[in-house]
LUMKE-815509 format. One record per residue (C-alpha): residue number from 0; residue in three letters; x, y, z. Coordinates in steps of 0.05 Angstrom, whole numbers. Layout:
// residues N
{seq: NUM&type: ALA&x: X&y: Y&z: Z}
...
This chain:
// residues 314
{seq: 0&type: UNK&x: -165&y: 162&z: -488}
{seq: 1&type: UNK&x: -124&y: 109&z: -525}
{seq: 2&type: UNK&x: -121&y: 43&z: -487}
{seq: 3&type: UNK&x: -67&y: 15&z: -532}
{seq: 4&type: UNK&x: -22&y: 75&z: -518}
{seq: 5&type: UNK&x: -34&y: 67&z: -443}
{seq: 6&type: UNK&x: -16&y: -6&z: -446}
{seq: 7&type: UNK&x: 48&y: 5&z: -485}
{seq: 8&type: UNK&x: 71&y: 59&z: -436}
{seq: 9&type: UNK&x: 54&y: 12&z: -378}
{seq: 10&type: UNK&x: 97&y: -43&z: -409}
{seq: 11&type: UNK&x: 157&y: 2&z: -417}
{seq: 12&type: UNK&x: 148&y: 46&z: -356}
{seq: 13&type: UNK&x: 215&y: 26&z: -327}
{seq: 14&type: UNK&x: 254&y: 50&z: -387}
{seq: 15&type: UNK&x: 225&y: 119&z: -400}
{seq: 16&type: UNK&x: 235&y: 156&z: -334}
{seq: 17&type: UNK&x: 189&y: 188&z: -284}
{seq: 18&type: UNK&x: 173&y: 261&z: -266}
{seq: 19&type: UNK&x: 214&y: 299&z: -215}
{seq: 20&type: UNK&x: 156&y: 295&z: -166}
{seq: 21&type: UNK&x: 167&y: 220&z: -161}
{seq: 22&type: UNK&x: 243&y: 222&z: -151}
{seq: 23&type: UNK&x: 235&y: 279&z: -102}
{seq: 24&type: UNK&x: 192&y: 236&z: -58}
{seq: 25&type: UNK&x: 222&y: 167&z: -69}
{seq: 26&type: UNK&x: 294&y: 182&z: -88}
{seq: 27&type: UNK&x: 333&y: 177&z: -153}
{seq: 28&type: UNK&x: 342&y: 101&z: -146}
{seq: 29&type: UNK&x: 270&y: 86&z: -127}
{seq: 30&type: UNK&x: 231&y: 24&z: -145}
{seq: 31&type: UNK&x: 194&y: 59&z: -201}
{seq: 32&type: UNK&x: 258&y: 64&z: -243}
{seq: 33&type: UNK&x: 285&y: -5&z: -227}
{seq: 34&type: UNK&x: 294&y: -60&z: -279}
{seq: 35&type: UNK&x: 240&y: -112&z: -292}
{seq: 36&type: UNK&x: 283&y: -163&z: -256}
{seq: 37&type: UNK&x: 287&y: -119&z: -194}
{seq: 38&type: UNK&x: 212&y: -109&z: -195}
{seq: 39&type: UNK&x: 201&y: -185&z: -199}
{seq: 40&type: UNK&x: 250&y: -194&z: -141}
{seq: 41&type: UNK&x: 215&y: -142&z: -98}
{seq: 42&type: UNK&x: 147&y: -171&z: -115}
{seq: 43&type: UNK&x: 170&y: -239&z: -93}
{seq: 44&type: UNK&x: 195&y: -211&z: -27}
{seq: 45&type: UNK&x: 130&y: -174&z: -14}
{seq: 46&type: UNK&x: 89&y: -235&z: -30}
{seq: 47&type: UNK&x: 128&y: -275&z: 21}
{seq: 48&type: UNK&x: 106&y: -226&z: 74}
{seq: 49&type: UNK&x: 36&y: -208&z: 52}
{seq: 50&type: UNK&x: 15&y: -267&z: 9}
{seq: 51&type: UNK&x: -36&y: -318&z: 34}
{seq: 52&type: UNK&x: 14&y: -355&z: 78}
{seq: 53&type: UNK&x: 42&y: -290&z: 107}
{seq: 54&type: UNK&x: -28&y: -266&z: 123}
{seq: 55&type: UNK&x: -45&y: -332&z: 154}
{seq: 56&type: UNK&x: 16&y: -336&z: 199}
{seq: 57&type: UNK&x: 31&y: -263&z: 216}
{seq: 58&type: UNK&x: -17&y: -208&z: 198}
{seq: 59&type: UNK&x: -90&y: -230&z: 209}
{seq: 60&type: UNK&x: -85&y: -234&z: 285}
{seq: 61&type: UNK&x: -48&y: -168&z: 291}
{seq: 62&type: UNK&x: -98&y: -131&z: 248}
{seq: 63&type: UNK&x: -156&y: -160&z: 287}
{seq: 64&type: UNK&x: -127&y: -138&z: 354}
{seq: 65&type: UNK&x: -110&y: -68&z: 329}
{seq: 66&type: UNK&x: -178&y: -59&z: 295}
{seq: 67&type: UNK&x: -214&y: -78&z: 360}
{seq: 68&type: UNK&x: -171&y: -28&z: 399}
{seq: 69&type: UNK&x: -187&y: 29&z: 352}
{seq: 70&type: UNK&x: -261&y: 11&z: 346}
{seq: 71&type: UNK&x: -267&y: 11&z: 422}
{seq: 72&type: UNK&x: -231&y: 78&z: 425}
{seq: 73&type: UNK&x: -278&y: 106&z: 372}
{seq: 74&type: UNK&x: -338&y: 80&z: 412}
{seq: 75&type: UNK&x: -314&y: 116&z: 474}
{seq: 76&type: UNK&x: -303&y: 181&z: 435}
{seq: 77&type: UNK&x: -370&y: 176&z: 399}
{seq: 78&type: UNK&x: -339&y: 177&z: 329}
{seq: 79&type: UNK&x: -286&y: 140&z: 288}
{seq: 80&type: UNK&x: -243&y: 172&z: 234}
{seq: 81&type: UNK&x: -237&y: 111&z: 189}
{seq: 82&type: UNK&x: -179&y: 138&z: 147}
{seq: 83&type: UNK&x: -138&y: 159&z: 207}
{seq: 84&type: UNK&x: -152&y: 95&z: 245}
{seq: 85&type: UNK&x: -133&y: 53&z: 185}
{seq: 86&type: UNK&x: -68&y: 91&z: 178}
{seq: 87&type: UNK&x: -51&y: 79&z: 251}
{seq: 88&type: UNK&x: -68&y: 5&z: 245}
{seq: 89&type: UNK&x: -26&y: -2&z: 183}
{seq: 90&type: UNK&x: 35&y: 31&z: 214}
{seq: 91&type: UNK&x: 29&y: -6&z: 280}
{seq: 92&type: UNK&x: 19&y: -73&z: 247}
{seq: 93&type: UNK&x: 70&y: -69&z: 192}
{seq: 94&type: UNK&x: 124&y: -33&z: 232}
{seq: 95&type: UNK&x: 134&y: -91&z: 279}
{seq: 96&type: UNK&x: 126&y: -143&z: 224}
{seq: 97&type: UNK&x: 176&y: -109&z: 180}
{seq: 98&type: UNK&x: 226&y: -77&z: 228}
{seq: 99&type: UNK&x: 218&y: -118&z: 291}
{seq: 100&type: UNK&x: 218&y: -87&z: 360}
{seq: 101&type: UNK&x: 239&y: -14&z: 362}
{seq: 102&type: UNK&x: 250&y: 32&z: 421}
{seq: 103&type: UNK&x: 188&y: 77&z: 434}
{seq: 104&type: UNK&x: 223&y: 142&z: 415}
{seq: 105&type: UNK&x: 244&y: 116&z: 347}
{seq: 106&type: UNK&x: 175&y: 89&z: 333}
{seq: 107&type: UNK&x: 144&y: 155&z: 354}
{seq: 108&type: UNK&x: 191&y: 196&z: 310}
{seq: 109&type: UNK&x: 178&y: 151&z: 250}
{seq: 110&type: UNK&x: 103&y: 161&z: 259}
{seq: 111&type: UNK&x: 112&y: 237&z: 261}
{seq: 112&type: UNK&x: 152&y: 234&z: 196}
{seq: 113&type: UNK&x: 99&y: 192&z: 162}
{seq: 114&type: UNK&x: 47&y: 245&z: 177}
{seq: 115&type: UNK&x: 87&y: 295&z: 135}
{seq: 116&type: UNK&x: 74&y: 257&z: 71}
{seq: 117&type: UNK&x: 1&y: 252&z: 49}
{seq: 118&type: UNK&x: -7&y: 280&z: -21}
{seq: 119&type: UNK&x: 59&y: 318&z: -14}
{seq: 120&type: UNK&x: 85&y: 301&z: -83}
{seq: 121&type: UNK&x: 27&y: 340&z: -116}
{seq: 122&type: UNK&x: 38&y: 404&z: -77}
{seq: 123&type: UNK&x: 76&y: 468&z: -93}
{seq: 124&type: UNK&x: 137&y: 439&z: -127}
{seq: 125&type: UNK&x: 193&y: 483&z: -99}
{seq: 126&type: UNK&x: 236&y: 468&z: -38}
{seq: 127&type: UNK&x: 221&y: 531&z: 2}
{seq: 128&type: UNK&x: 220&y: 531&z: 79}
{seq: 129&type: UNK&x: 151&y: 523&z: 111}
{seq: 130&type: UNK&x: 122&y: 496&z: 46}
{seq: 131&type: UNK&x: 94&y: 425&z: 42}
{seq: 132&type: UNK&x: 148&y: 397&z: -4}
{seq: 133&type: UNK&x: 203&y: 425&z: 40}
{seq: 134&type: UNK&x: 174&y: 391&z: 102}
{seq: 135&type: UNK&x: 164&y: 327&z: 62}
{seq: 136&type: UNK&x: 236&y: 324&z: 38}
{seq: 137&type: UNK&x: 262&y: 337&z: 108}
{seq: 138&type: UNK&x: 217&y: 281&z: 134}
{seq: 139&type: UNK&x: 241&y: 234&z: 80}
{seq: 140&type: UNK&x: 314&y: 246&z: 98}
{seq: 141&type: UNK&x: 300&y: 236&z: 172}
{seq: 142&type: UNK&x: 260&y: 173&z: 158}
{seq: 143&type: UNK&x: 315&y: 142&z: 116}
{seq: 144&type: UNK&x: 366&y: 157&z: 171}
{seq: 145&type: UNK&x: 322&y: 128&z: 225}
{seq: 146&type: UNK&x: 310&y: 64&z: 185}
{seq: 147&type: UNK&x: 384&y: 57&z: 172}
{seq: 148&type: UNK&x: 400&y: 68&z: 246}
{seq: 149&type: UNK&x: 351&y: 13&z: 266}
{seq: 150&type: UNK&x: 379&y: -36&z: 215}
{seq: 151&type: UNK&x: 452&y: -23&z: 232}
{seq: 152&type: UNK&x: 439&y: -26&z: 307}
{seq: 153&type: UNK&x: 403&y: -92&z: 301}
{seq: 154&type: UNK&x: 458&y: -121&z: 258}
{seq: 155&type: UNK&x: 513&y: -99&z: 306}
{seq: 156&type: UNK&x: 478&y: -125&z: 368}
{seq: 157&type: UNK&x: 451&y: -188&z: 338}
{seq: 158&type: UNK&x: 381&y: -166&z: 357}
{seq: 159&type: UNK&x: 324&y: -201&z: 320}
{seq: 160&type: UNK&x: 297&y: -168&z: 257}
{seq: 161&type: UNK&x: 224&y: -166&z: 239}
{seq: 162&type: UNK&x: 197&y: -220&z: 192}
{seq: 163&type: UNK&x: 206&y: -178&z: 130}
{seq: 164&type: UNK&x: 279&y: -160&z: 142}
{seq: 165&type: UNK&x: 292&y: -234&z: 156}
{seq: 166&type: UNK&x: 265&y: -248&z: 87}
{seq: 167&type: UNK&x: 304&y: -191&z: 54}
{seq: 168&type: UNK&x: 370&y: -208&z: 88}
{seq: 169&type: UNK&x: 361&y: -283&z: 81}
{seq: 170&type: UNK&x: 417&y: -316&z: 43}
{seq: 171&type: UNK&x: 406&y: -345&z: -26}
{seq: 172&type: UNK&x: 438&y: -407&z: -55}
{seq: 173&type: UNK&x: 503&y: -370&z: -68}
{seq: 174&type: UNK&x: 509&y: -348&z: 4}
{seq: 175&type: UNK&x: 499&y: -275&z: -15}
{seq: 176&type: UNK&x: 447&y: -227&z: 12}
{seq: 177&type: UNK&x: 386&y: -219&z: -31}
{seq: 178&type: UNK&x: 387&y: -144&z: -23}
{seq: 179&type: UNK&x: 438&y: -92&z: 1}
{seq: 180&type: UNK&x: 425&y: -51&z: 64}
{seq: 181&type: UNK&x: 415&y: 12&z: 23}
{seq: 182&type: UNK&x: 366&y: -19&z: -25}
{seq: 183&type: UNK&x: 330&y: -54&z: 32}
{seq: 184&type: UNK&x: 320&y: 12&z: 69}
{seq: 185&type: UNK&x: 297&y: 47&z: 5}
{seq: 186&type: UNK&x: 248&y: -9&z: -8}
{seq: 187&type: UNK&x: 220&y: -9&z: 63}
{seq: 188&type: UNK&x: 211&y: 67&z: 60}
{seq: 189&type: UNK&x: 174&y: 62&z: -7}
{seq: 190&type: UNK&x: 134&y: 2&z: 17}
{seq: 191&type: UNK&x: 109&y: 39&z: 79}
{seq: 192&type: UNK&x: 95&y: 104&z: 43}
{seq: 193&type: UNK&x: 54&y: 72&z: -13}
{seq: 194&type: UNK&x: 16&y: 28&z: 35}
{seq: 195&type: UNK&x: -2&y: 88&z: 79}
{seq: 196&type: UNK&x: -23&y: 129&z: 19}
{seq: 197&type: UNK&x: -70&y: 76&z: -11}
{seq: 198&type: UNK&x: -100&y: 28&z: 40}
{seq: 199&type: UNK&x: -130&y: 79&z: 89}
{seq: 200&type: UNK&x: -162&y: 119&z: 32}
{seq: 201&type: UNK&x: -192&y: 58&z: -1}
{seq: 202&type: UNK&x: -219&y: 33&z: 66}
{seq: 203&type: UNK&x: -251&y: 100&z: 80}
{seq: 204&type: UNK&x: -282&y: 101&z: 11}
{seq: 205&type: UNK&x: -307&y: 30&z: 20}
{seq: 206&type: UNK&x: -342&y: 49&z: 85}
{seq: 207&type: UNK&x: -376&y: 106&z: 48}
{seq: 208&type: UNK&x: -398&y: 62&z: -10}
{seq: 209&type: UNK&x: -427&y: 10&z: 38}
{seq: 210&type: UNK&x: -463&y: 63&z: 79}
{seq: 211&type: UNK&x: -500&y: 85&z: 15}
{seq: 212&type: UNK&x: -523&y: 14&z: 0}
{seq: 213&type: UNK&x: -566&y: -14&z: 58}
{seq: 214&type: UNK&x: -573&y: -81&z: 22}
{seq: 215&type: UNK&x: -498&y: -89&z: 20}
{seq: 216&type: UNK&x: -493&y: -71&z: 94}
{seq: 217&type: UNK&x: -547&y: -122&z: 112}
{seq: 218&type: UNK&x: -512&y: -178&z: 74}
{seq: 219&type: UNK&x: -446&y: -162&z: 107}
{seq: 220&type: UNK&x: -478&y: -163&z: 176}
{seq: 221&type: UNK&x: -512&y: -229&z: 160}
{seq: 222&type: UNK&x: -446&y: -261&z: 137}
{seq: 223&type: UNK&x: -407&y: -236&z: 197}
{seq: 224&type: UNK&x: -462&y: -255&z: 246}
{seq: 225&type: UNK&x: -461&y: -326&z: 217}
{seq: 226&type: UNK&x: -385&y: -331&z: 227}
{seq: 227&type: UNK&x: -390&y: -307&z: 300}
{seq: 228&type: UNK&x: -450&y: -352&z: 312}
{seq: 229&type: UNK&x: -411&y: -414&z: 291}
{seq: 230&type: UNK&x: -357&y: -401&z: 343}
{seq: 231&type: UNK&x: -354&y: -434&z: 411}
{seq: 232&type: UNK&x: -325&y: -369&z: 439}
{seq: 233&type: UNK&x: -361&y: -309&z: 412}
{seq: 234&type: UNK&x: -304&y: -260&z: 428}
{seq: 235&type: UNK&x: -249&y: -303&z: 398}
{seq: 236&type: UNK&x: -199&y: -270&z: 352}
{seq: 237&type: UNK&x: -207&y: -272&z: 276}
{seq: 238&type: UNK&x: -177&y: -334&z: 246}
{seq: 239&type: UNK&x: -152&y: -353&z: 177}
{seq: 240&type: UNK&x: -212&y: -398&z: 169}
{seq: 241&type: UNK&x: -259&y: -340&z: 185}
{seq: 242&type: UNK&x: -224&y: -297&z: 133}
{seq: 243&type: UNK&x: -230&y: -351&z: 79}
{seq: 244&type: UNK&x: -304&y: -361&z: 93}
{seq: 245&type: UNK&x: -322&y: -287&z: 81}
{seq: 246&type: UNK&x: -348&y: -298&z: 11}
{seq: 247&type: UNK&x: -391&y: -235&z: 6}
{seq: 248&type: UNK&x: -339&y: -193&z: 42}
{seq: 249&type: UNK&x: -288&y: -210&z: -12}
{seq: 250&type: UNK&x: -339&y: -191&z: -65}
{seq: 251&type: UNK&x: -347&y: -123&z: -31}
{seq: 252&type: UNK&x: -271&y: -115&z: -29}
{seq: 253&type: UNK&x: -265&y: -132&z: -103}
{seq: 254&type: UNK&x: -319&y: -82&z: -122}
{seq: 255&type: UNK&x: -289&y: -28&z: -79}
{seq: 256&type: UNK&x: -221&y: -38&z: -110}
{seq: 257&type: UNK&x: -253&y: -33&z: -179}
{seq: 258&type: UNK&x: -284&y: 34&z: -164}
{seq: 259&type: UNK&x: -231&y: 65&z: -118}
{seq: 260&type: UNK&x: -167&y: 52&z: -156}
{seq: 261&type: UNK&x: -102&y: 58&z: -117}
{seq: 262&type: UNK&x: -69&y: 93&z: -177}
{seq: 263&type: UNK&x: -115&y: 146&z: -207}
{seq: 264&type: UNK&x: -62&y: 167&z: -258}
{seq: 265&type: UNK&x: 4&y: 140&z: -284}
{seq: 266&type: UNK&x: 58&y: 194&z: -294}
{seq: 267&type: UNK&x: 119&y: 184&z: -337}
{seq: 268&type: UNK&x: 171&y: 233&z: -365}
{seq: 269&type: UNK&x: 216&y: 205&z: -420}
{seq: 270&type: UNK&x: 287&y: 231&z: -429}
{seq: 271&type: UNK&x: 283&y: 214&z: -504}
{seq: 272&type: UNK&x: 230&y: 213&z: -557}
{seq: 273&type: UNK&x: 184&y: 153&z: -550}
{seq: 274&type: UNK&x: 146&y: 124&z: -610}
{seq: 275&type: UNK&x: 84&y: 85&z: -592}
{seq: 276&type: UNK&x: 43&y: 67&z: -653}
{seq: 277&type: UNK&x: 21&y: 131&z: -687}
{seq: 278&type: UNK&x: 42&y: 173&z: -627}
{seq: 279&type: UNK&x: 108&y: 207&z: -612}
{seq: 280&type: UNK&x: 119&y: 230&z: -541}
{seq: 281&type: UNK&x: 175&y: 282&z: -543}
{seq: 282&type: UNK&x: 231&y: 280&z: -493}
{seq: 283&type: UNK&x: 216&y: 321&z: -431}
{seq: 284&type: UNK&x: 141&y: 317&z: -439}
{seq: 285&type: UNK&x: 100&y: 288&z: -382}
{seq: 286&type: UNK&x: 54&y: 230&z: -400}
{seq: 287&type: UNK&x: -8&y: 222&z: -357}
{seq: 288&type: UNK&x: -45&y: 157&z: -368}
{seq: 289&type: UNK&x: -113&y: 145&z: -337}
{seq: 290&type: UNK&x: -128&y: 71&z: -324}
{seq: 291&type: UNK&x: -203&y: 69&z: -340}
{seq: 292&type: UNK&x: -211&y: -4&z: -357}
{seq: 293&type: UNK&x: -250&y: -15&z: -291}
{seq: 294&type: UNK&x: -304&y: 31&z: -318}
{seq: 295&type: UNK&x: -308&y: 0&z: -387}
{seq: 296&type: UNK&x: -382&y: -17&z: -400}
{seq: 297&type: UNK&x: -360&y: -73&z: -446}
{seq: 298&type: UNK&x: -330&y: -108&z: -386}
{seq: 299&type: UNK&x: -375&y: -86&z: -330}
{seq: 300&type: UNK&x: -450&y: -74&z: -333}
{seq: 301&type: UNK&x: -468&y: -6&z: -303}
{seq: 302&type: UNK&x: -395&y: 7&z: -286}
{seq: 303&type: UNK&x: -408&y: 68&z: -243}
{seq: 304&type: UNK&x: -455&y: 29&z: -197}
{seq: 305&type: UNK&x: -427&y: -2&z: -133}
{seq: 306&type: UNK&x: -452&y: -73&z: -141}
{seq: 307&type: UNK&x: -412&y: -128&z: -104}
{seq: 308&type: UNK&x: -458&y: -182&z: -131}
{seq: 309&type: UNK&x: -427&y: -173&z: -200}
{seq: 310&type: UNK&x: -367&y: -214&z: -174}
{seq: 311&type: UNK&x: -411&y: -273&z: -157}
{seq: 312&type: UNK&x: -410&y: -300&z: -228}
{seq: 313&type: UNK&x: -335&y: -290&z: -239}
């Protein structure tokens, strides 16, 4: 493992191409092959929706209500599938925030399409009927069409967009749109797919890690009990102030993200020879980088141990 090589590939990853499995899932003009300027633009747009101010004004309350609903449903059933519940919460919460109100049939069909995707890009790589990749590509095409229909319908009728489309289609100083309809739809599709492939898995893994550490569980319960105890109404919704006061909870989240990386490998496929230091990556070869810095013992003591308290001194 050569960290310098990984870093150089990461710096130039938008100029050396990606494997067919990526373009098959996200399209030829996907965010992974965009210019650095496009990435910065998209990052800015995303931060406007999901940065601190966006969380404060839009997302915290919705997540709290949806989490309560699914927790109550799990209590009635006697079990809770954390990964599945997190996926439903994510889709329900972000769909309205991003797209605005949709008719029930469209929302239902989009949810069905989303379920076709998990891990599809690592499956049998040929487009053959009844195989995972075939279903995935059909679902992608249908999703893109549905998203386009929603956008065009809202534009034609003057119906209100969701917060994120308001940001995307907001006018800049020159009076031009920040992003075309086609690029906006492609971005929303990618945004939803990546979010649904990462957040639920990390949350499920976090629950498992906590369950194996009684001391961590006790400290979390103590912190949350204190927050509830300070309220005048015990059943009141989660607030931004509550979120900011969860010191240990944020330490747990940081430690979980360190251990359960959202990107286990980085895949790139150059269309020309790439020289990086003493290495030459021939055109057509697939580069697989493994980001292992989070397990570097020089940076983290006992890196394979789940220890949220390590973040207390940072």
